[in-house]
C-alpha positions as CSV (number, residue, x, y, z in Angstrom):
1,X,155.3,116.8,72.3
2,X,156.3,113.6,69.9
3,X,155.1,110.3,71.0
4,X,156.5,107.1,69.4
5,X,153.9,104.5,68.9
6,X,155.0,103.4,72.5
7,X,155.6,106.2,74.1
8,X,152.1,107.0,73.3
9,X,150.6,103.3,74.7
10,X,152.6,103.5,77.8
11,X,151.2,106.5,78.0
12,X,147.2,106.0,77.0
13,X,148.1,102.5,80.1
14,X,149.3,105.2,83.1
15,X,146.5,107.7,82.2
16,X,143.9,104.8,82.7
17,X,145.6,103.5,85.7
18,X,146.0,107.2,87.1
19,X,142.2,106.9,86.8
20,X,141.1,103.6,88.5
21,X,143.0,104.9,91.1
22,X,141.1,107.8,92.1
23,X,138.0,106.7,91.4
24,X,138.0,102.7,92.6
25,X,138.2,103.9,96.1
26,X,134.5,106.2,94.9
27,X,132.7,102.7,94.0
28,X,134.0,100.5,95.9
29,X,132.5,103.3,99.2
30,X,129.1,104.1,96.9
31,X,127.0,103.9,100.3
32,X,124.3,101.5,100.7
33,X,120.8,102.1,100.4
34,X,117.4,101.5,101.7
35,X,114.4,103.5,100.3
36,X,110.9,103.4,101.2
37,X,107.9,103.8,98.8
38,X,105.8,107.0,98.6
39,X,102.4,105.6,98.2
40,X,99.0,107.2,96.7
41,X,95.7,105.3,98.1
42,X,93.2,106.7,95.9
43,X,90.4,104.3,96.2
44,X,89.5,101.5,98.2
45,X,91.2,99.3,96.2
46,X,94.8,97.7,96.9
47,X,98.0,100.0,96.1
48,X,101.2,98.7,96.3
49,X,104.6,100.3,97.2
50,X,108.3,98.7,96.4
51,X,111.2,99.2,98.4
52,X,114.6,100.3,97.4
53,X,118.0,98.8,97.7
54,X,121.0,100.6,96.1
55,X,124.9,99.9,96.3
56,X,124.8,96.1,98.1
57,X,127.3,93.3,96.9
58,X,127.2,89.9,98.1
59,X,124.3,90.2,100.5
60,X,122.7,86.8,102.3
61,X,120.6,88.0,104.1
62,X,118.1,91.8,104.6
63,X,116.0,92.2,107.5
64,X,113.8,95.4,107.6
65,X,111.0,96.9,110.5
66,X,109.2,99.4,108.0
67,X,106.0,101.8,110.3
68,X,103.1,102.8,109.2
69,X,100.3,105.0,110.1
70,X,98.0,101.4,110.4
71,X,95.0,104.3,111.0
72,X,95.6,105.0,107.6
73,X,95.9,102.1,105.5
74,X,96.6,98.5,106.6
75,X,98.6,96.2,105.1
76,X,97.2,93.2,103.1
77,X,100.4,90.9,102.6
78,X,104.5,91.6,101.4
79,X,105.5,89.4,98.2
80,X,109.5,90.0,98.0
81,X,110.3,91.0,93.8
82,X,110.7,87.9,91.7
83,X,110.4,89.7,88.7
84,X,114.0,91.0,89.3
85,X,115.7,89.3,91.2
86,X,114.9,85.0,91.5
87,X,117.2,83.9,94.3
88,X,114.8,85.3,97.2
89,X,113.2,83.5,99.9
90,X,110.6,84.9,102.4
91,X,111.5,84.0,105.5
92,X,108.0,83.6,107.5
93,X,107.7,81.6,111.1
94,X,104.1,80.0,111.2
95,X,103.5,79.1,114.5
96,X,105.2,81.5,117.4
97,X,105.9,84.5,114.6
98,X,108.9,85.9,117.2
99,X,111.3,85.1,113.7
100,X,111.3,86.0,110.6
101,X,108.7,87.9,108.2
102,X,105.2,89.6,110.4
103,X,102.5,92.1,109.5
104,X,101.0,93.9,112.6
105,X,98.5,95.8,111.9
106,X,96.8,96.0,115.3
107,X,98.1,95.1,118.8
108,X,101.7,96.7,121.0
109,X,103.1,96.8,117.6
110,X,100.6,98.2,115.6
111,X,101.6,100.1,112.1
112,X,104.5,98.2,111.5
113,X,106.6,95.8,108.6
114,X,108.3,92.6,109.5
115,X,109.9,91.4,106.5
116,X,113.0,88.4,106.6
117,X,114.6,88.1,103.0
118,X,116.9,85.7,102.2
119,X,119.1,85.2,99.6
120,X,120.7,81.3,99.6
121,X,122.9,81.9,97.1
122,X,123.1,85.3,97.6
123,X,123.1,88.2,96.0
124,X,124.0,92.1,94.7
125,X,121.9,95.3,93.7
126,X,123.1,98.2,92.0
127,X,121.3,101.4,91.4
128,X,117.5,101.2,93.1
129,X,116.5,97.4,93.1
130,X,113.3,97.3,93.9
131,X,113.1,94.1,96.3
132,X,110.1,94.0,98.4
133,X,106.3,95.0,97.6
134,X,104.0,96.3,100.4
135,X,100.3,95.9,100.0
136,X,98.4,98.2,100.9
137,X,94.6,98.7,101.0
138,X,93.3,102.4,102.2
139,X,90.9,103.3,105.7
140,X,88.1,106.5,105.8
141,X,90.6,108.6,107.3
142,X,92.3,110.9,104.7
143,X,95.9,112.5,105.4
144,X,99.5,111.9,104.7
145,X,101.8,110.2,107.0
146,X,104.9,109.0,106.9
147,X,107.1,105.9,106.2
148,X,109.3,105.4,108.2
149,X,112.4,102.7,110.0
150,X,112.0,101.9,113.3
151,X,114.5,103.2,115.5
152,X,116.2,107.3,115.4
153,X,118.6,105.4,112.6
154,X,116.3,102.7,111.2
155,X,115.8,99.2,112.0
156,X,117.3,97.6,108.3
157,X,120.2,95.6,108.3
158,X,122.3,93.2,106.4
159,X,124.7,89.8,106.7
160,X,126.9,89.6,103.8
161,X,127.0,86.2,102.9
162,X,129.0,83.8,104.8
163,X,128.6,86.5,107.3
164,X,127.5,86.5,111.2
165,X,127.4,89.9,111.9
166,X,124.3,92.5,110.9
167,X,125.4,95.5,109.1
168,X,123.3,98.6,109.0
169,X,122.4,100.3,106.2
170,X,124.6,103.7,105.5
171,X,121.2,106.2,104.7
172,X,117.5,104.9,105.1
173,X,115.5,106.8,102.8
174,X,112.0,107.7,104.5
175,X,108.3,107.4,102.2
176,X,104.5,108.9,102.3
177,X,101.7,107.2,102.6
178,X,98.9,109.4,101.0
179,X,95.0,108.4,101.1
180,X,91.2,110.4,100.1
181,X,90.7,107.9,102.6
182,X,87.7,105.3,100.4
183,X,88.2,102.7,102.1
184,X,86.3,101.1,105.4
185,X,86.0,102.4,108.2
186,X,89.1,100.8,110.8
187,X,88.7,98.2,112.9
188,X,86.7,95.6,111.0
189,X,85.7,92.9,112.9
190,X,86.6,90.9,116.5
191,X,84.9,91.5,119.9
192,X,86.2,91.1,123.1
193,X,84.0,91.3,127.0
194,X,85.4,91.5,130.0
195,X,83.7,90.4,132.7
196,X,81.1,92.8,135.3
197,X,81.6,91.8,139.2
198,X,80.0,92.2,142.3
199,X,81.5,90.7,145.3
200,X,80.5,90.9,149.1
201,X,83.8,92.8,150.7
202,X,87.1,90.4,150.8
203,X,84.9,87.8,149.0
204,X,85.5,86.4,146.1
205,X,83.7,87.1,142.3
206,X,83.4,84.8,139.2
207,X,83.6,85.5,135.4
208,X,85.5,85.2,132.1
209,X,86.7,87.1,128.7
210,X,84.4,86.5,126.0
211,X,85.4,86.8,122.4
212,X,83.9,86.8,119.8
213,X,83.3,87.9,115.7
214,X,86.3,86.3,114.9
215,X,87.5,83.5,111.6
216,X,89.9,81.7,110.8
217,X,92.2,82.2,113.5
218,X,95.6,80.8,114.7
219,X,96.8,84.0,116.9
220,X,95.3,85.4,120.0
221,X,96.4,88.0,121.9
222,X,94.4,89.5,125.3
223,X,95.7,92.1,127.9
224,X,94.0,92.9,131.0
225,X,94.3,95.4,133.5
226,X,93.3,96.1,136.6
227,X,94.5,97.6,140.3
228,X,96.1,94.2,142.2
229,X,96.4,96.5,145.1
230,X,93.4,96.2,145.7
231,X,91.7,93.1,143.9
232,X,93.5,89.5,144.1
233,X,92.9,87.9,140.8
234,X,93.1,84.0,139.1
235,X,92.8,83.1,135.8
236,X,92.5,79.4,134.6
237,X,92.3,78.6,130.6
238,X,90.2,77.6,128.5
239,X,91.3,74.9,126.1
240,X,90.9,76.2,122.8
241,X,93.8,76.9,121.8
242,X,96.8,74.3,121.4
243,X,98.9,76.6,123.3
244,X,99.2,79.8,125.7
245,X,102.2,82.1,127.3
246,X,101.6,84.3,129.6
247,X,103.2,87.5,131.7
248,X,102.1,90.0,133.8
249,X,103.9,93.5,133.7
250,X,103.7,95.2,136.3
251,X,102.5,99.9,135.9
252,X,105.0,102.5,137.5
253,X,104.0,106.8,136.8
254,X,100.3,107.2,136.3
255,X,99.3,103.8,135.8
256,X,100.5,102.7,140.1
257,X,98.7,100.8,141.7
258,X,98.3,99.0,138.4
259,X,98.5,95.2,136.7
260,X,98.5,93.9,132.9
261,X,98.2,90.2,132.5
262,X,98.7,89.0,128.7
263,X,98.0,85.5,127.4
264,X,99.2,84.5,124.2
265,X,97.0,81.5,122.4
266,X,98.8,79.9,119.8
267,X,96.9,76.6,117.4
268,X,97.8,74.7,114.8
269,X,95.1,75.6,112.9
270,X,93.0,78.1,112.0
271,X,89.7,78.5,113.8
272,X,87.1,80.8,114.3
273,X,84.8,82.4,117.0
274,X,81.3,83.3,115.3
275,X,79.1,83.8,118.9
276,X,80.7,84.9,122.1
277,X,83.2,81.8,123.9
278,X,84.3,82.4,127.0
279,X,88.4,81.9,127.1
280,X,89.5,83.2,129.9
281,X,88.0,82.5,133.5
282,X,88.4,84.6,136.3
283,X,88.0,85.2,139.5
284,X,89.0,88.3,141.5
285,X,88.8,88.5,145.5
286,X,88.4,92.4,147.7
287,X,90.0,93.5,150.2
288,X,87.7,96.2,150.7
289,X,84.9,97.9,149.6
290,X,84.8,99.9,145.7
291,X,85.2,99.9,143.0
292,X,88.1,99.3,140.0
293,X,88.4,98.5,136.1
294,X,89.2,96.2,134.0
295,X,90.7,97.3,131.7
296,X,90.8,95.5,128.1
297,X,94.2,97.3,126.7
298,X,96.1,98.2,122.9
299,X,97.7,94.6,122.8
300,X,94.5,93.0,122.3
301,X,94.4,92.1,119.1
302,X,94.1,88.4,116.9
303,X,96.7,87.1,114.3
304,X,94.9,85.3,110.6
305,X,97.7,83.7,108.5
306,X,97.0,85.5,104.7
307,X,97.0,83.9,101.2
308,X,100.9,84.6,101.0
309,X,101.1,82.5,104.2
310,X,102.3,85.7,105.6
311,X,100.9,85.9,109.5
312,X,99.1,89.4,110.1
313,X,98.4,90.5,113.6
314,X,94.5,93.1,113.9
315,X,93.2,94.5,116.4
316,X,90.1,94.3,117.4
317,X,86.7,96.2,116.8
318,X,85.1,96.4,120.3
319,X,86.9,96.3,123.4
320,X,84.0,96.1,126.6
321,X,86.0,96.7,129.7
322,X,85.1,95.9,132.6
323,X,84.5,96.1,136.6
324,X,84.1,94.4,139.9
325,X,82.7,96.5,142.8
326,X,82.0,95.5,146.3
327,X,78.0,95.7,146.8
328,X,77.2,98.7,148.2
329,X,75.3,99.0,151.4
330,X,71.9,101.3,151.5
331,X,72.2,102.1,147.4
332,X,68.6,100.8,146.5
333,X,68.1,101.8,143.6
334,X,71.6,100.6,142.2
335,X,73.0,104.8,141.1
336,X,76.5,103.3,143.0
337,X,75.9,106.3,146.1
338,X,73.7,106.3,149.0
339,X,72.0,109.5,150.1
340,X,68.7,110.1,150.3
341,X,66.9,109.0,147.2
342,X,67.5,105.1,147.7
343,X,65.3,106.0,151.2
344,X,62.6,107.3,149.1
345,X,62.8,104.5,146.4
346,X,62.4,102.0,149.3
347,X,59.7,103.9,150.7
348,X,58.0,103.8,147.3
349,X,58.9,99.8,147.3
350,X,57.3,99.3,150.9
351,X,54.5,101.7,149.8
352,X,53.5,99.5,146.7
353,X,54.0,101.7,144.4
354,X,57.1,100.3,142.5
355,X,58.1,96.5,142.3
356,X,60.3,95.0,144.6
357,X,63.8,94.1,144.0
358,X,63.7,91.0,141.8
359,X,68.3,91.9,141.6
360,X,69.9,89.4,144.2
361,X,72.7,92.4,144.5
362,X,70.0,95.7,144.9
363,X,68.0,92.9,147.5
364,X,71.0,92.6,149.2
365,X,72.1,96.5,149.1
366,X,68.6,97.2,149.6
367,X,68.3,94.9,153.5
368,X,71.0,97.1,155.4
369,X,69.5,95.7,158.4
370,X,70.0,92.6,157.7
371,X,67.1,90.5,158.6
372,X,66.2,88.8,155.2
373,X,63.4,91.2,154.5
374,X,63.2,95.2,152.8
375,X,60.8,97.3,155.2
376,X,60.4,100.7,156.8
377,X,63.6,99.9,159.2
378,X,65.6,99.5,155.9
379,X,65.0,102.4,155.7
380,X,65.2,104.6,158.5
381,X,68.9,103.2,158.8
382,X,69.7,104.8,154.7
383,X,67.8,107.9,155.8
384,X,69.6,107.9,159.3
385,X,73.4,107.1,157.9
386,X,72.5,110.3,154.9
387,X,72.4,112.7,158.1
388,X,75.3,110.6,159.4
389,X,74.1,109.5,162.4
390,X,75.7,105.7,160.8
391,X,78.3,105.0,159.6
392,X,78.7,102.3,156.3
393,X,78.3,99.4,158.0
394,X,75.5,100.7,159.9
395,X,76.2,101.0,162.7
396,X,75.0,103.5,164.9
397,X,77.8,106.3,165.5
398,X,78.3,107.4,169.3
399,X,79.5,110.8,170.3
């Protein structure tokens, strides 16, 4: 076929136009992708993993939530990749942490990185552009665990420049943490202790929740649980912090009858509590005889601001549960039950074989006939209780 010069040019232009028409939808429909890194933790030092984005044009904001196993590694900080993208800012709420970028190595959201990235002048990313570096430090646990996106289809979205409606990525690619366990044991520090209260049935006991071994914290979260069907609490807040929030949650299912109290304390300045210090005063009123745990829950955590100004939340190293129990009449030896061992224990006291108790609780529990002294009459009452002749109030049972 013989084309003239003009005919040949027309043919080339027509062919090029056809190709563009064919491939343009493919280019326009390239899926947006966000990809988590694979990170190898080979010693006690830091390891960096980068999050990549592909096929994203004219974006004004990216928010992402990355999940990791906080028993294998902790996240020290996150850094926007300014060496590749100059027009990028990390959004931080340095007080309440309800918005912006936060690292959760402990608490309810343990093992989560939340990052808000803003692009004030808009930005576009094509093939695997690194947008965020995540700095990991290993614990002493070995294993291979996933780095994944929160939720069934991921919790990462973007907003087009000037837009208000978030758009989910088309694809979420998971990563992996691989560690040989050469880091330090985790958690690292901090202790919290609930009170141990012993009260008369129907009366009120007073104690405190203590925290200690904390340095340069800006936020404190305390979660305690107890059986609200049998005990009634009252709380008073220590004024170490500028502000606090308070909420309650009732349990169900296997936690039926349990109530959780959450206290979140905030401070404008860094606070150190090295020696144990009371932060909450508690008073518990019992309704009847019994024993109830005061459980310090997984929500207990503290937050520091790292060197990049990002809030990082950690769990307490030590959680010491407490209890509320009523005085157990007849439990002379304080082992939590009334039996013939208590009768023998009182007889040894009366005959001088063992010292008279100095603990007012044991004195109260031993003096079952309430005459102000411990004598053979108390031993006899307890012996009669153990064979069913007296009730739990040590009154004679009549046929």
